[in-house]
KOLLUM-189112 format. One record per residue: y, z, x of N, C-alpha, C in turn. Coordinates in pm, whole numbers, padded with zeros to 5 digits, always signed. Example, Ala and Ser with C-alpha at 12.3 -4.5 7.8 and 13.67 -1.06 7.14 Angstrom:
2
-00569+00780+01319-00450+00780+01230-00330+00780+01320
-00225+00708+01285-00106+00714+01367+00003+00787+01290
% end
This chain:
472
-00120+00000+00086+00000+00000+00000+00123+00000+00089
+00214-00093+00066+00335-00101+00148+00429+00011+00112
+00496+00061+00213+00590+00172+00189+00719+00118+00127
+00786+00204+00053+00913+00169-00011+01030+00207+00079
+01133+00124+00082+01251+00155+00162+01339+00253+00086
+01425+00327+00155+01518+00417+00087+01607+00344-00014
+01644+00219+00016+01729+00145-00078+01656+00121-00210
+01525+00101-00202+01447+00083-00325+01451+00208-00411
+01432+00323-00347+01438+00450-00423+01579+00474-00478
+01680+00437-00402+01817+00453-00450+01842+00367-00574
+01788+00244-00573+01802+00156-00689+01734+00215-00813
+01612+00269-00797+01541+00331-00908+01619+00450-00963
+01678+00529-00874+01756+00643-00920+01877+00598-01002
+01942+00489-00957+02058+00438-01029+02020+00389-01169
+01907+00316-01177+01860+00268-01307+01828+00384-01399
+01762+00486-01347+01728+00601-01430+01854+00670-01480
+01953+00687-01392+02077+00752-01434+02149+00668-01539
+02151+00535-01522+02216+00448-01620+02148+00456-01755
+02014+00456-01755+01941+00467-01882+01970+00601-01948
+01975+00705-01865+02002+00837-01923+02139+00844-01984
+02240+00783-01916+02375+00784-01972+02381+00704-02101
+02314+00588-02104+02315+00508-02226+02251+00581-02341
+02141+00651-02313+02075+00724-02421+02161+00837-02471
+02234+00903-02378+02315+01017-02421+02433+00972-02506
+02480+00844-02488+02592+00795-02565+02550+00739-02701
+02421+00710-02720+02375+00655-02846+02392+00759-02957
+02460+00720-03065+02487+00811-03175+02387+00789-03287
+02372+00891-03369+02285+00884-03486+02364+00933-03607
+02304+00923-03724+02371+00967-03846+02407+01114-03837
+02321+01194-03776+02345+01338-03767+02461+01374-03674
+02512+01278-03598+02628+01304-03513+02758+01298-03592
+02750+01266-03721+02867+01256-03807+02854+01358-03920
+02968+01406-03969+02967+01514-04068+02919+01468-04205
+02964+01350-04251+02936+01306-04389+02887+01162-04389
+02821+01125-04499+02770+00989-04514+02788+00942-04658
+02801+00811-04673+02817+00746-04803+02720+00629-04812
+02643+00613-04919+02559+00494-04934+02645+00372-04964
+02606+00257-04911+02676+00131-04939+02613+00068-05062
+02694+00041-05163+02646-00012-05290+02698-00154-05309
+02617-00240-05369+02661-00376-05395+02546-00466-05433
+02581-00588-05469+02482-00689-05506+02485-00800-05403
+02370-00857-05380+02354-00944-05264+02402-01086-05286
+02389-01141-05404+02429-01280-05424+02577-01287-05459
+02633-01407-05447+02776-01426-05470+02814-01392-05614
+02729-01430-05710+02758-01401-05850+02759-01250-05873
+02663-01181-05811+02659-01036-05825+02780-00970-05764
+02831-01024-05652+02950-00968-05590+03071-00984-05680
+03079-01098-05751+03190-01118-05844+03183-01019-05959
+03063-00992-06008+03047-00893-06114+03087-00755-06064
+03054-00725-05940+03087-00595-05882+03237-00573-05882
+03315-00679-05858+03459-00665-05853+03518-00630-05989
+03446-00664-06099+03499-00639-06233+03431-00522-06302
+03308-00489-06261+03229-00390-06333+03245-00254-06268
+03287-00157-06348+03307-00022-06295+03178+00059-06291
+03070+00008-06347+02944+00082-06343+02890+00086-06201
+02806+00183-06173+02756+00205-06037+02658+00095-06000
+02688+00015-05895+02595-00090-05852+02479-00029-05774
+02375-00107-05746+02259-00054-05673+02289-00043-05525
+02209+00033-05450+02226+00039-05304+02207-00099-05243
+02294-00134-05152+02287-00264-05086+02166-00268-04994
+02087-00375-05001+01964-00383-04922+01937-00523-04871
+02044-00600-04847+02025-00736-04795+02118-00758-04677
+02081-00853-04593+02161-00883-04476+02276-00976-04512
+02391-00952-04452+02507-01037-04478+02634-00970-04432
+02748-01029-04469+02880-00975-04436+02945-00926-04565
+03001-00805-04562+03057-00744-04683+03189-00676-04649
+03281-00681-04745+03410-00613-04733+03403-00480-04806
+03443-00372-04738+03439-00238-04795+03577-00176-04786
+03629-00126-04898+03757-00057-04900+03735+00090-04867
+03808+00141-04770+03798+00282-04734+03863+00366-04843
+03798+00476-04882+03853+00561-04987+03910+00689-04927
+03974+00770-05014+04042+00891-04966+03945+00990-04904
+03825+01003-04962+03728+01098-04907+03691+01062-04764
+03679+00934-04734+03645+00892-04599+03762+00917-04504
+03884+00887-04550+04002+00916-04468+04013+01065-04438
+03978+01149-04535+03987+01293-04514+03885+01341-04410
+03771+01275-04403+03667+01321-04312+03692+01273-04169
+03758+01160-04150+03782+01107-04016+03874+01201-03938
+03843+01220-03811+03924+01307-03725+03994+01230-03614
+03943+01116-03575+04000+01040-03466+04123+00962-03514
+04228+00960-03432+04353+00895-03470+04336+00744-03491
+04237+00685-03427+04212+00541-03442+04094+00511-03534
+04045+00612-03605+03929+00599-03693+03804+00559-03617
+03797+00600-03491+03679+00569-03411+03555+00643-03453
+03571+00753-03531+03454+00828-03577+03413+00788-03718
+03430+00660-03750+03375+00599-03871+03278+00490-03826
+03155+00493-03875+03053+00399-03831+02959+00369-03947
+02858+00284-03922+02760+00246-04024+02623+00235-03959
+02518+00267-04037+02381+00264-03989+02291+00205-04095
+02176+00148-04050+02076+00102-04146+01977+00215-04172
+01874+00187-04253+01780+00291-04293+01698+00342-04175
+01683+00262-04071+01607+00304-03953+01691+00384-03855
+01821+00401-03885+01907+00476-03795+01973+00394-03688
+01962+00260-03695+02028+00174-03597+02171+00146-03641
+02261+00144-03542+02402+00120-03571+02425-00023-03617
+02520-00040-03711+02558-00171-03763+02696-00208-03713
+02724-00338-03711+02859-00386-03677+02952-00354-03793
+03053-00273-03767+03141-00223-03872+03277-00195-03811
+03384-00243-03874+03517-00219-03822+03623-00283-03908
+03751-00268-03870+03860-00325-03949+03841-00474-03972
+03878-00517-04091+03864-00658-04126+03944-00745-04029
+03882-00846-03968+03958-00935-03880+04076-00997-03953
+04182-01025-03880+04307-01071-03940+04288-01195-04026
+04200-01286-03983+04184-01410-04058+04116-01391-04192
+04055-01275-04215+03989-01249-04343+04068-01153-04432
+04175-01099-04379+04256-01008-04459+04344-01087-04555
+04370-01026-04668+04467-01086-04758+04606-01064-04699
+04694-01163-04709+04828-01147-04652+04903-01036-04725
+04998-00970-04658+05073-00863-04723+05162-00917-04833
+05210-00826-04918+05301-00865-05024+05429-00927-04968
+05489-01017-05044+05606-01091-04999+05719-01074-05100
+05836-01034-05050+05955-01024-05135+06016-01163-05151
+06049-01198-05275+06105-01330-05303+06215-01317-05407
+06324-01393-05388+06431-01395-05488+06377-01449-05620
+06409-01381-05728+06357-01418-05860+06454-01512-05931
+06397-01604-06009+06476-01690-06098+06492-01615-06230
+06612-01561-06255+06632-01478-06374+06750-01531-06455
+06746-01498-06586+06845-01547-06680+06884-01433-06772
+07015-01413-06789+07063-01311-06883+07034-01356-07026
+06989-01262-07108+06954-01290-07247+07053-01224-07341
+07071-01281-07460+07145-01208-07563+07072-01078-07594
+07144-00974-07628+07083-00845-07657+06983-00860-07770
+06867-00797-07753+06760-00804-07852+06759-00678-07935
+06738-00695-08062+06719-00580-08148+06582-00520-08121
+06574-00389-08100+06448-00325-08064+06342-00350-08168
+06381-00349-08295+06282-00366-08400+06222-00506-08398
+06297-00602-08342+06247-00740-08341+06209-00785-08202
+06182-00688-08117+06159-00720-07975+06027-00790-07951
+05939-00797-08048+05810-00859-08026+05815-01011-08040
+05934-01065-08078+05943-01210-08096+06071-01261-08034
+06061-01364-07956+06176-01422-07888+06167-01574-07900
+06271-01635-07956+06274-01780-07973+06380-01837-07879
+06338-01924-07791+06427-01986-07694+06401-02136-07690
+06506-02212-07652+06490-02354-07626+06453-02368-07479
+06330-02409-07454+06279-02411-07317+06229-02551-07284
+06266-02600-07167+06210-02725-07114+06165-02700-06971
+06074-02783-06924+06025-02770-06788+06047-02903-06715
+06114-02894-06601+06148-03013-06525+06027-03073-06456
+06053-03187-06388+05944-03255-06318+05888-03171-06206
+05970-03080-06151+05921-02992-06044+05845-02873-06097
+05842-02856-06230+05768-02746-06291+05851-02622-06315
+05980-02625-06280+06063-02507-06298+06111-02496-06442
+06127-02370-06488+06170-02343-06624+06320-02366-06637
+06362-02432-06745+06503-02452-06775+06529-02401-06915
+06626-02308-06925+06657-02246-07053+06780-02310-07115
+06802-02279-07242+06916-02331-07316+07045-02291-07244
+07146-02376-07251+07271-02354-07178+07344-02228-07222
+07310-02174-07342+07376-02052-07387+07332-01931-07307
+07225-01945-07225+07180-01836-07139+07231-01861-06998
+07294-01761-06941+07353-01778-06808+07277-01696-06706
+07302-01727-06579+07237-01653-06470+07295-01513-06455
+07415-01493-06503+07468-01357-06514+07524-01299-06387
+07554-01377-06285+07607-01321-06162+07740-01253-06188
+07752-01128-06143+07877-01056-06155+07903-01001-06293
+07808-00996-06382+07830-00944-06516+07727-00837-06545
+07754-00757-06647+07659-00654-06688+07551-00717-06774
+07428-00676-06750+07313-00736-06816+07232-00627-06884
+07196-00648-07009+07110-00554-07081+06967-00605-07091
+06952-00735-07105+06819-00795-07116+06817-00921-07031
+06704-00945-06963+06694-01065-06883+06553-01119-06884
+06542-01248-06861+06415-01317-06856+06392-01366-06713
+06269-01350-06662+06236-01390-06526+06126-01496-06532
+06151-01608-06469+06049-01711-06452+05981-01683-06318
+05856-01636-06320+05789-01589-06198+05771-01702-06098
+05732-01819-06143+05717-01936-06056+05628-01907-05935
+05519-01840-05959+05427-01808-05849+05286-01802-05906
+05226-01920-05926+05091-01925-05979+04992-01863-05880
+04894-01797-05932+04789-01731-05854+04843-01618-05767
+04964-01570-05798+05017-01454-05730+05038-01344-05832
+05036-01221-05787+05052-01106-05874+05185-01038-05846
+05253-00996-05950+05380-00926-05937+05350-00777-05919
+05409-00716-05814+05380-00577-05781+05502-00486-05792
+05621-00541-05781+05741-00458-05787+05862-00548-05812
+05970-00485-05861+06098-00552-05882+06205-00470-05813
+06300-00538-05749+06410-00468-05683+06541-00532-05727
+06635-00447-05773+06761-00493-05829+06870-00486-05723
+06942-00596-05708+07060-00597-05622+07181-00576-05711
+07252-00465-05690+07363-00428-05777+07494-00487-05725
+07589-00504-05816+07720-00555-05779+07788-00461-05681
+07869-00518-05591+07934-00438-05489+08024-00331-05550
+08091-00363-05661+08182-00269-05726+08117-00204-05849
+07986-00191-05847+07916-00137-05964+07960+00007-05993
+07991+00039-06117+08026+00177-06152+07900+00263-06161
+07919+00392-06178+07804+00480-06198+07735+00444-06329
+07602+00441-06326+07527+00410-06447+07384+00460-06430
+07315+00471-06541+07172+00503-06544+07111+00436-06666
+07007+00356-06643+06944+00281-06752+06793+00289-06741
+06727+00294-06856+06581+00288-06863+06542+00146-06903
+06455+00085-06822+06414-00053-06846+06267-00060-06882
+06235-00143-06981+06096-00177-07012+06065-00312-06949
+05946-00325-06891+05902-00450-06830+05788-00507-06914
+05805-00631-06961+05704-00696-07044+05663-00828-06978
+05543-00873-07007+05488-00994-06946+05439-01089-07055
+05444-01218-07025+05400-01319-07120+05354-01443-07045
+05270-01521-07112+05226-01650-07059+05292-01767-07130
+05349-01742-07250+05402-01853-07330+05536-01823-07395
+05600-01712-07362+05728-01669-07419+05717-01629-07565
+05597-01624-07619+05579-01584-07759+05511-01448-07770
+05396-01435-07706+05322-01308-07709+05359-01228-07584
+05403-01103-07604+05447-01017-07494+05361-00892-07489
+05331-00846-07369+05259-00720-07350+05342-00629-07259
+05348-00502-07295+05429-00406-07220+05354-00360-07096
+05413-00379-06980+05353-00338-06854+05411-00206-06805
+05540-00185-06828+05608-00059-06793+05692-00018-06913
+05657+00091-06982+05734+00130-07102+05879+00165-07071
+05902+00237-06959+06039+00276-06923+06042+00316-06777
+06137+00259-06705+06159+00294-06565+06309+00299-06541
+06354+00398-06465+06497+00423-06448+06554+00343-06332
+06667+00277-06360+06750+00212-06259+06886+00280-06266
+06939+00324-06150+07062+00402-06155+07139+00392-06024
+07270+00418-06035+07355+00438-05919+07456+00545-05955
+07456+00653-05880+07545+00767-05906+07611+00809-05777
+07732+00861-05789+07805+00913-05673+07825+01064-05691
+07791+01140-05586+07802+01286-05595+07820+01342-05456
+07923+01424-05438+07949+01492-05311+07956+01394-05194
+08021+01279-05217+08037+01182-05110+07914+01097-05084
+07806+01119-05157+07685+01039-05140+07669+00942-05256
+07607+00829-05229+07571+00735-05334+07421+00744-05356
+07382+00788-05474+07241+00806-05509+07195+00683-05586
+07102+00609-05528+07062+00479-05584+06913+00479-05612
+06877+00429-05728+06737+00402-05762+06734+00263-05821
+06677+00168-05746+06687+00028-05787+06555-00047-05781
+06443+00024-05767+06313-00042-05756+06220+00005-05866
+06144-00087-05924+06040-00056-06022+05908-00103-05963
+05812-00011-05951+05681-00044-05897+05575-00025-06005
+05467-00103-05997+05361-00097-06097+05235-00157-06036
+05118-00134-06097+04996-00200-06048+05011-00351-06058
+04962-00428-05961+04980-00573-05962+04922-00637-06089
+04993-00733-06144+04943-00808-06259+04995-00951-06251
+04925-01041-06319+04962-01183-06322+05040-01213-06449
+05144-01292-06438+05224-01332-06554+05308-01453-06516
+05334-01539-06613+05423-01653-06589+05569-01615-06612
+05591-01521-06707+05727-01480-06739+05733-01328-06752
+05849-01274-06719+05876-01132-06738+06001-01118-06824
+06001-01014-06906+06121-00981-06983+06156-00835-06955
+06280-00811-06916+06327-00677-06886+06430-00638-06990
+06407-00523-07055+06496-00478-07163+06545-00337-07135
+06674-00316-07156+06729-00181-07152+06689-00110-07280
+06625+00005-07266+06578+00081-07383+06651+00214-07391
+06635+00282-07502+06692+00415-07526+06845+00415-07514
+06908+00302-07548+07054+00300-07549+07118+00315-07415
+07046+00284-07308+07102+00298-07174+07213+00198-07146
+07287+00222-07037+07398+00136-07001+07348+00001-06950
+07434-00099-06961+07402-00230-06905+07398-00219-06753
+07327-00314-06690+07307-00310-06546+07405-00406-06478
+07484-00357-06385+07575-00447-06310+07496-00526-06206
+07426-00627-06255+07327-00696-06174+07390-00812-06095
+07354-00818-05968+07397-00927-05882+07281-01018-05844
+07163-00961-05827+07045-01039-05791+06919-00960-05819
+06806-01028-05817+06677-00965-05846+06572-01022-05753
+06487-00934-05698+06377-00977-05610+06245-00927-05667
+06138-01005-05640+06003-00969-05681+05917-00948-05558
+05828-00850-05563+05725-00834-05460+05599-00899-05514
+05557-01007-05450+05441-01084-05495+05319-01044-05414
+05212-01013-05483+05088-00970-05422+05006-01092-05381
+04915-01078-05283+04832-01192-05241+04749-01249-05354
+04698-01369-05330+04615-01438-05430+04493-01355-05466
+04444-01378-05587+04320-01314-05630+04337-01243-05761
+04230-01233-05840+04237-01160-05967+04265-01014-05943
+04331-00944-06039+04371-00806-06018+04257-00714-05979
+04136-00734-06032+04025-00641-06006+03984-00640-05860
+04017-00746-05785+03976-00753-05646+04082-00697-05551
+04198-00659-05603+04303-00611-05517+04298-00460-05504
+04340-00412-05390+04338-00270-05362+04463-00205-05420
+04445-00101-05497+04557-00033-05561+04621+00063-05462
+04755+00065-05459+04828+00159-05374+04803+00301-05424
+04788+00394-05331+04755+00532-05364+04857+00627-05303
+04862+00750-05357+04953+00853-05308+04871+00974-05264
+04921+01044-05161+04855+01164-05110+04962+01266-05075
+04942+01388-05122+05039+01496-05097+05003+01571-04969
+05102+01598-04887+05080+01672-04763+05070+01822-04792
+04996+01892-04707+04978+02037-04721+05093+02109-04652
+05157+02207-04720+05265+02283-04655+05213+02356-04532
+05295+02359-04426+05253+02423-04302+05347+02530-04252
+05446+02567-04332+05538+02672-04290+05683+02628-04300
+05774+02725-04284+05918+02700-04294+05992+02783-04192
+06093+02723-04132+06181+02794-04038+06324+02755-04072
+06388+02836-04157+06522+02803-04203+06521+02679-04289
+06592+02576-04245+06598+02450-04320+06489+02352-04277
+06403+02393-04186+06296+02308-04135+06167+02339-04209
+06101+02235-04258+05975+02249-04331+05868+02168-04258
+05752+02230-04239+05641+02167-04170+05530+02133-04268
+05463+02021-04246+05354+01976-04334+05242+01919-04248
+05123+01918-04307+05007+01856-04244+04948+01753-04340
+04929+01633-04291+04867+01527-04372+04717+01548-04369
+04651+01567-04484+04509+01605-04485+04413+01489-04463
+04462+01369-04438+04372+01255-04421+04437+01153-04329
+04354+01073-04263+04401+00972-04170+04438+00843-04242
+04518+00852-04346+04559+00735-04422+04660+00653-04342
+04669+00521-04367+04773+00440-04303+04903+00448-04383
+04971+00561-04375+05090+00586-04457+05201+00489-04420
+05262+00425-04521+05373+00334-04496+05493+00362-04586
+05483+00465-04671+05596+00509-04752+05590+00661-04763
+05705+00726-04757+05711+00871-04767+05815+00907-04872
+05784+01008-04950+05874+01054-05056+05890+01205-05044
+06012+01252-05058+06042+01395-05062+06084+01430-05203
+06009+01519-05267+06036+01561-05404+06097+01701-05402
+06220+01712-05449+06285+01843-05454+06228+01924-05569
+06214+02054-05547+06160+02143-05649+06268+02197-05740
+06393+02193-05698+06504+02249-05777+06573+02138-05854
+06604+02165-05981+06679+02069-06061+06823+02062-06014
+06883+01942-06032+07023+01918-05998+07054+01959-05855
+06971+01908-05763+06987+01935-05621+06992+01803-05545
+07069+01803-05436+07081+01687-05350+07073+01735-05206
+06998+01666-05122+06986+01704-04981+06948+01584-04899
+07000+01579-04775+06961+01479-04678+06857+01539-04585
+06755+01459-04551+06647+01508-04467+06629+01417-04346
+06611+01478-04229+06567+01407-04110+06416+01423-04101
+06344+01312-04089+06198+01312-04094+06143+01280-03956
+06047+01363-03910+05982+01343-03780+05832+01363-03796
+05756+01311-03700+05610+01324-03706+05555+01333-03564
+05430+01382-03554+05361+01387-03426+05212+01406-03451
+05134+01379-03349+04991+01405-03355+04965+01553-03330
+04854+01602-03384+04818+01742-03365+04804+01771-03215
+04870+01876-03169+04863+01913-03029+04972+01852-02944
+05044+01751-02996+05152+01689-02919+05271+01785-02911
+05349+01771-02806+05462+01861-02785+05588+01814-02855
+05618+01685-02845+05744+01632-02895+05726+01565-03031
+05832+01573-03111+05835+01508-03240+05894+01367-03226
+05842+01274-03305+05891+01136-03306+05974+01115-03432
+06100+01075-03413+06191+01057-03526+06147+00938-03612
+06138+00960-03744+06094+00855-03837+06211+00794-03911
+06303+00877-03960+06415+00824-04035+06487+00931-04114
+06587+00888-04191+06671+00976-04273+06653+00939-04419
+06641+01039-04505+06620+01016-04648+06709+01108-04729
+06783+01050-04824+06860+01129-04921+06772+01156-05041
+06745+01283-05068+06660+01322-05180+06746+01386-05288
+06713+01357-05413+06786+01418-05523+06694+01435-05643
+06731+01530-05727+06658+01558-05851+06761+01600-05955
+06791+01509-06047+06897+01531-06146+06835+01543-06285
+06878+01646-06357+06831+01671-06493+06948+01715-06579
+06953+01661-06703+07056+01705-06795+07109+01590-06878
+07150+01622-07002+07207+01523-07093+07116+01402-07110
+06985+01429-07115+06888+01322-07131+06859+01243-07005
+06916+01283-06892+06897+01212-06767+06789+01280-06683
+06694+01201-06637+06589+01249-06546+06581+01149-06431
+06625+01189-06314+06638+01095-06204+06595+01160-06073
+06500+01096-06004+06455+01140-05872+06471+01024-05775
+06477+01058-05646+06496+00955-05543+06370+00871-05527
+06389+00752-05470+06278+00663-05442+06211+00701-05311
+06095+00644-05288+06024+00664-05162+06094+00585-05050
+06063+00623-04928+06126+00567-04808+06022+00488-04730
+06050+00360-04702+05957+00276-04627+05958+00315-04479
+05838+00328-04421+05824+00363-04280+05723+00269-04215
+05722+00265-04083+05620+00189-04012+05485+00258-04032
+05377+00184-04058+05247+00248-04084+05208+00344-03972
+05162+00463-04010+05124+00565-03914+05013+00652-03972
+04932+00711-03882+04829+00806-03921+04860+00946-03869
+04984+00970-03829+05022+01101-03775+04987+01213-03873
+04940+01323-03821+04894+01433-03907+05000+01540-03930
+05089+01564-03834+05187+01671-03848+05326+01611-03876
+05394+01671-03976+05523+01618-04020+05626+01731-04027
+05750+01693-04001+05861+01789-03999+05979+01726-04071
+06034+01797-04169+06155+01750-04237+06259+01862-04228
+06383+01824-04198+06492+01921-04185+06600+01888-04286
+06631+01983-04372+06728+01963-04480+06870+01987-04430
+06964+01917-04491+07106+01933-04456+07167+02054-04527
+07100+02108-04628+07150+02223-04703+07036+02321-04726
+07071+02444-04763+06970+02544-04797+06912+02513-04935
+06781+02526-04947+06711+02501-05073+06645+02629-05120
+06648+02652-05251+06585+02773-05305+06433+02766-05294
+06378+02648-05316+06232+02631-05309+06198+02513-05217
+06083+02523-05156+06041+02421-05060+06016+02288-05131
+06055+02178-05070+06027+02045-05129+05880+02007-05112
+05841+01899-05179+05707+01844-05169+05715+01714-05091
+05620+01694-05001+05615+01572-04919+05494+01491-04960
+05516+01366-04999+05408+01277-05043+05412+01147-04964
+05294+01086-04951+05281+00961-04876+05209+00858-04961
+05253+00734-04948+05189+00622-05016+05123+00532-04913
+05010+00473-04951+04938+00385-04859+04854+00286-04939
+04818+00178-04871+04728+00079-04926+04594+00092-04855
+04486+00126-04925+04356+00142-04858+04319+00018-04777
+04258+00042-04662+04220-00068-04574+04082-00122-04609
+04063-00249-04581+03932-00313-04595+03868-00326-04458
+03741-00289-04450+03664-00304-04328+03551-00403-04352
+03506-00465-04244+03398-00562-04250+03268-00498-04203
+03164-00509-04284+03031-00457-04250+02934-00574-04239
+02867-00584-04125+02763-00684-04104+02629-00613-04105
+02549-00639-04206+02423-00567-04223+02306-00643-04161
+02210-00567-04111+02083-00621-04064+01983-00507-04064
+01858-00539-04050+01757-00433-04051+01731-00382-04191
+01648-00279-04204+01610-00230-04337+01724-00158-04407
+01737-00181-04537+01832-00109-04620+01763+00009-04686
+01839+00093-04755+01983+00085-04777+02063+00124-04653
+02194+00094-04659+02282+00116-04546+02376+00232-04576
+02427+00294-04470+02513+00410-04485+02636+00397-04398
+02749+00444-04451+02872+00459-04373+02889+00608-04346
+02922+00642-04223+02935+00783-04182+03073+00805-04124
+03118+00932-04125+03250+00964-04072+03255+01110-04032
+03344+01140-03937+03369+01277-03896+03283+01321-03780
+03333+01311-03659+03257+01353-03542+03352+01389-03429
+03315+01492-03355+03395+01531-03240+03363+01444-03118
+03240+01403-03105+03197+01333-02984+03162+01186-03006
+03097+01152-03117+03048+01015-03138+03163+00920-03170
+03156+00799-03116+03256+00697-03143+03187+00563-03169
+03242+00488-03261+03187+00359-03299+03212+00257-03187
+03113+00174-03163+03129+00066-03065+03221-00041-03121
+03318-00084-03040+03411-00189-03082+03349-00325-03054
+03325-00401-03159+03258-00531-03147+03351-00643-03193
+03337-00764-03139+03419-00879-03182+03369-00933-03316
+03406-00866-03426+03354-00904-03557+03394-01046-03596
+03515-01086-03557+03560-01221-03593+03469-01327-03534
+03421-01305-03413+03332-01402-03352+03196-01402-03421
+03150-01285-03465+03019-01276-03527+03012-01347-03662
+03124-01353-03732+03122-01418-03863+03193-01554-03862
+03241-01596-03745+03310-01724-03739+03223-01840-03780
+03095-01836-03742+03004-01943-03779+02987-01953-03929
+02986-01838-03997+02970-01839-04142+03088-01910-04207
+03207-01881-04156+03325-01943-04215+03327-02093-04189
+03283-02135-04072+03279-02278-04043+03176-02348-04132
+03071-02276-04169+02968-02336-04253+03012-02346-04397
+03080-02241-04449+03114-02237-04591+03260-02273-04619
+03339-02302-04517+03476-02343-04539+03576-02234-04504
+03701-02277-04481+03805-02184-04438+03839-02082-04545
+03810-02112-04673+03844-02019-04780+03737-01912-04801
+03626-01919-04727+03520-01820-04743+03570-01682-04708
+03530-01584-04788+03568-01445-04763+03450-01356-04794
+03425-01251-04717+03309-01165-04743+03315-01106-04884
+03203-01104-04956+03201-01039-05088+03221-00889-05074
+03257-00825-05183+03290-00683-05181+03166-00596-05198
+03168-00481-05132+03071-00374-05155+03152-00246-05169
+03089-00143-05223+03159-00016-05244+03081+00098-05180
+03145+00214-05177+03081+00334-05124+03039+00425-05239
+02918+00479-05229+02868+00570-05331+02915+00712-05307
+02853+00809-05375+02894+00949-05361+02871+01000-05220
+02962+01086-05173+02952+01142-05039+02840+01246-05034
+02773+01253-04920+02668+01353-04896+02682+01402-04753
+02625+01518-04727+02633+01573-04592+02538+01501-04499
+02582+01478-04376+02496+01423-04270+02474+01533-04166
+02553+01533-04060+02542+01638-03959+02617+01764-03996
+02707+01756-04094+02781+01872-04140+02882+01922-04037
+02914+02050-04047+03016+02110-03961+02979+02103-03813
+02850+02103-03782+02809+02097-03642+02856+01969-03575
+02865+01858-03652+02914+01733-03595+03062+01742-03560
+03136+01818-03638+03279+01835-03611+03302+01930-03495
+03211+02027-03477+03223+02119-03363+03169+02059-03235
+03081+01961-03247+03020+01901-03129+02906+01983-03072
+02863+02085-03147+02753+02172-03100+02669+02212-03219
+02539+02187-03213+02447+02220-03322+02341+02316-03270
+02340+02442-03316+02239+02538-03268+02097+02489-03291
+02076+02406-03394+01941+02358-03422+01894+02259-03316
+01984+02211-03231+01947+02114-03129+01928+02177-02991
+01917+02308-02986+01902+02372-02856+01778+02323-02783
+01671+02300-02859+01548+02253-02795+01569+02114-02734
+01641+02027-02808+01669+01894-02755+01756+01901-02631
+01856+01988-02635+01943+02002-02520+01866+02058-02400
+01769+02148-02428+01688+02201-02320+01607+02090-02253
+01551+02001-02335+01476+01888-02279+01567+01798-02196
+01689+01775-02245+01783+01696-02167+01817+01766-02036
+01825+01898-02040+01851+01972-01917+01739+01953-01816
+01615+01954-01865+01501+01933-01776+01508+01793-01714
+01543+01691-01799+01555+01555-01747+01666+01545-01644
+01777+01617-01670+01887+01614-01574+01845+01675-01441
+01769+01787-01447+01720+01846-01323+01628+01750-01249
+01543+01678-01326+01456+01579-01264+01535+01470-01196
+01644+01426-01261+01729+01323-01201+01792+01373-01072
+01837+01500-01074+01895+01558-00953+01792+01563-00841
+01667+01594-00877+01562+01599-00776+01540+01461-00715
+01542+01358-00799+01525+01222-00749+01639+01185-00655
+01762+01222-00694+01877+01192-00610+01867+01265-00476
+01821+01390-00480+01804+01466-00355+01700+01397-00266
+01591+01346-00328+01490+01276-00250+01546+01150-00187
+01629+01078-00261+01690+00956-00209+01780+00989-00090
+01862+01094-00105+01950+01131+00006+01869+01169+00130
+01756+01236+00106+01672+01275+00220+01614+01152+00289
+01571+01054+00211+01515+00933+00267+01621+00851+00341
+01746+00858+00291+01851+00783+00356+01881+00834+00495
+01852+00960+00518+01876+01016+00651+01771+00969+00753
+01659+00919+00700+01551+00876+00787+01564+00726+00816
+01535+00685+00938+01544+00541+00969+01431+00464+00903
+01458+00337+00874+01354+00253+00815+01242+00232+00914
+01113+00236+00871+01000+00214+00961+00996+00070+01011
% end
């Protein structure tokens, strides 16, 4: 038998150490605190039904690419700032390719667009269900109304008609541009939708639009938000005898293409109070949501305050300035008016700080708005499949998902998009031990790993000893 050189033994030791490191990094379901079953139907027709049917679908058990919307429970369980402790496994415990939806498969964000609007003669409330207009449509498809209806620039408007002019798009919000010299006013508006200018359905019974001046501040509420819906025409009516609107322009937020059931609804989450120091209030965000709007709700009636908003990650020393928000809460004489939310750059920061410009009798409430994210899951191996979250040590492998599904898109066309799947009820996986990174029940396993580590050290010692000896 030929003798082995020291370099040969050194190579074997390196391979053993590499294998040991790879095995120690391999995660399992028990390395995560919670798990959710992946539910869905495998064929395209079944996926379309899933988007409309609220009943519980069966556990997913077929190979393919699926889009999954992250829910609040999953955001609450994630601890990593980049959501690295969210992963997926098959029934055999093998990791699946899972991660944020590649950009080419995401629906584009909402787009603000100037609206084509027309001032209407005041409508009698009792006869508001019927509107007769002389309407023609030009060769370009745009709506043209009777000349007695004007665009209303620079005048007060009580009722207006909007030609959406955005087929296959959904209306998500309206924003009013007020006249530069607009007086103080407050009006409640109803938003109605129609496809033919004859039959109308109420989408928003009443929403307040206002501009008030108080203590040198201008308090403005000029946006109406609602769940996305499709409509060819909108009708906006001042209700409850409110004042006319000094309207200069109107914008619409148009949602991406697709039927309403397939779109992700915007959600709100309230931050947990974390203490007070004078005019400074601390909060903790209980979930790793992608917050892009923040609202401060005053607890005292007829109060106004300016707030400086800052945020930071848990354990960070310095605060990062986010912006300034004027908050107000006005009540009286039939008026109920609160400030709008404040748009911010998307962030998952957990600790928040707001500082008031005045003393408040009661602490304000801090709320955040976000749009749930869609992730792409590529399934293989035996089903059913599971999504897991919450771990101190385990992290999901970052894979080039766009490359893995690029061939599918080339085969089925550029418009192909992964069908939807959902998450079932949450269940415990590794539990609290996964969040602590230490499980007393695994002491035996750790002992075995310790023995292997000692064996590896012995091999390394042998290699070093052989290296000191000259080759025969």
